[in-house]
C-alpha positions as CSV (number, residue, x, y, z in Angstrom):
1,S,-39.1,26.3,18.5
2,Y,-37.3,23.2,16.9
3,K,-39.2,20.5,15.0
4,F,-37.8,17.0,15.4
5,Y,-37.2,14.4,12.6
6,Y,-36.4,10.8,13.6
7,G,-34.7,12.1,17.0
8,I,-32.8,15.0,15.3
9,S,-33.8,18.6,14.5
10,T,-34.9,19.3,11.2
11,D,-32.3,22.1,10.9
12,E,-29.5,19.4,11.6
13,A,-31.2,16.9,9.3
14,D,-31.1,19.9,6.7
15,V,-27.2,20.6,7.2
16,L,-26.9,16.4,7.0
17,A,-28.7,16.1,3.8
18,A,-26.6,18.9,2.3
19,Q,-23.6,17.4,3.5
20,R,-24.5,14.1,1.8
21,W,-25.5,15.7,-1.3
22,N,-22.0,17.5,-1.3
23,N,-20.2,14.2,-1.1
24,V,-22.0,12.7,-3.8
25,L,-21.1,15.7,-5.9
26,S,-17.6,15.3,-5.0
27,E,-17.8,11.8,-5.7
28,I,-18.7,12.8,-9.1
29,I,-16.9,15.3,-9.8
30,Y,-13.5,13.0,-8.7
31,G,-14.9,10.3,-10.9
32,L,-15.1,12.3,-13.8
33,K,-11.5,13.4,-13.5
34,C,-10.6,9.9,-13.2
35,A,-12.0,9.4,-16.3
36,K,-10.3,12.4,-18.0
37,K,-6.9,11.1,-16.6
38,L,-7.9,7.6,-18.0
39,Q,-8.2,9.5,-21.5
40,D,-5.0,10.9,-21.3
41,M,-3.0,7.8,-20.3
42,D,-4.0,7.1,-24.1
43,Y,-4.6,3.6,-23.0
44,N,-1.3,3.2,-21.6
45,Y,-2.0,0.5,-19.3
46,K,1.5,-0.5,-17.8
47,D,0.4,0.4,-13.9
48,K,-2.6,-1.9,-14.0
49,E,-3.2,-1.2,-10.2
50,S,-3.8,2.6,-11.0
51,T,-5.7,2.1,-14.1
52,K,-8.2,-0.4,-12.4
53,K,-8.5,2.4,-9.6
54,L,-9.1,5.0,-12.2
55,T,-11.5,2.7,-13.9
56,K,-13.5,2.3,-10.8
57,S,-13.7,5.6,-9.7
58,S,-15.0,6.6,-13.1
59,Q,-17.6,3.7,-13.2
60,R,-19.0,4.8,-9.8
61,S,-19.0,8.3,-10.9
62,F,-21.3,7.4,-14.1
63,E,-23.7,5.6,-11.7
64,L,-24.2,8.5,-9.6
65,I,-24.6,10.8,-12.5
66,G,-27.6,8.1,-13.9
67,K,-28.9,8.3,-10.3
68,H,-28.9,11.5,-9.6
69,L,-29.5,13.1,-13.3
70,F,-32.9,15.0,-13.2
71,S,-31.4,16.5,-9.3
72,L,-28.1,18.0,-11.1
73,W,-29.6,21.2,-12.2
74,D,-31.8,22.2,-9.6
């Protein structure tokens, strides 16, 4: 027997929740890699567009870390 939650089975809801969490983790990891790349550039800001994208991804990663801090070691 299947249980339903907002019109979808609980099994499907579990899968979707896991996918969302994996997406958050992937975004955090990507942003941390961007932060490292910025650090390795040694503040060489000749490519302003690339620097802007790296900075935006880094900041998003730090926001997500702050939001999900206590869930990161479950």
